[in-house]
C-alpha positions in Angstrom: -4.2 -18.2 -3.0 -6.2 -14.8 -4.2 -4.8 -13.0 -7.1 -6.2 -9.6 -8.0 -4.9 -8.4 -11.1 -2.0 -7.5 -10.1 -1.9 -8.0 -6.9 -0.7 -11.6 -5.1 -1.6 -12.0 -1.5 0.9 -12.9 0.9 0.6 -17.1 1.8 -2.0 -17.4 4.4 -3.9 -14.6 3.8 -7.7 -15.4 2.7 -10.1 -13.5 1.1 -12.9 -13.2 -1.4 -11.6 -12.0 -4.9 -14.3 -9.6 -4.5 -12.4 -8.0 -1.1 -9.0 -8.8 -2.5 -10.1 -6.3 -5.4 -11.3 -3.5 -3.2 -8.2 -3.9 -0.9 -6.0 -3.8 -3.7 -7.4 -0.7 -4.9 -6.2 1.1 -1.3 -3.3 -0.9 -2.1 -2.7 1.5 -5.6 -3.8 4.7 -3.7 -0.9 3.9 -1.4 1.5 3.4 -3.5 0.9 6.7 -5.0 0.4 8.6 -1.7 3.6 7.1 -1.3 5.4 8.4 -4.6 3.7 11.8 -4.0 4.7 12.0 -0.6 8.1 11.3 -1.7 8.1 14.1 -3.9 7.0 16.5 -1.6 9.8 15.2 1.5 12.5 16.2 -1.4 10.9 19.9 -1.2 10.3 20.0 2.9 12.0 19.8 5.7 9.0 19.2 8.2 7.1 16.2 6.9 7.5 14.0 9.4 4.0 13.2 10.5 3.5 12.5 6.6 6.9 10.0 6.3 5.4 8.0 9.0 1.6 7.8 7.6 2.9 6.6 4.4 5.6 4.2 5.6 2.8 2.6 8.2 0.2 2.4 5.1 3.1 0.6 3.2 4.0 -1.6 6.1 0.4 -2.8 6.1 0.2 -3.7 2.3 2.8 -5.5 2.3 1.6 -8.0 5.3 -1.2 -8.7 2.9 0.0 -8.5 -0.8 3.4 -9.5 -2.0 5.1 -6.7 -3.8 
């Protein structure tokens, strides 16, 4: 099982350590976007598209990494 910093791959997911490191950077960005989107959702009533985009990214990340 490949591990990149604190990100551990889900069982059955295979990728090089270098690729896992790059994907982990994307995962961190998605987590940051998720936090930002949560704050924006609290302030805006019409943000369904943003919420769906963030949720889609988080689901993709969860398919690759254990969270």
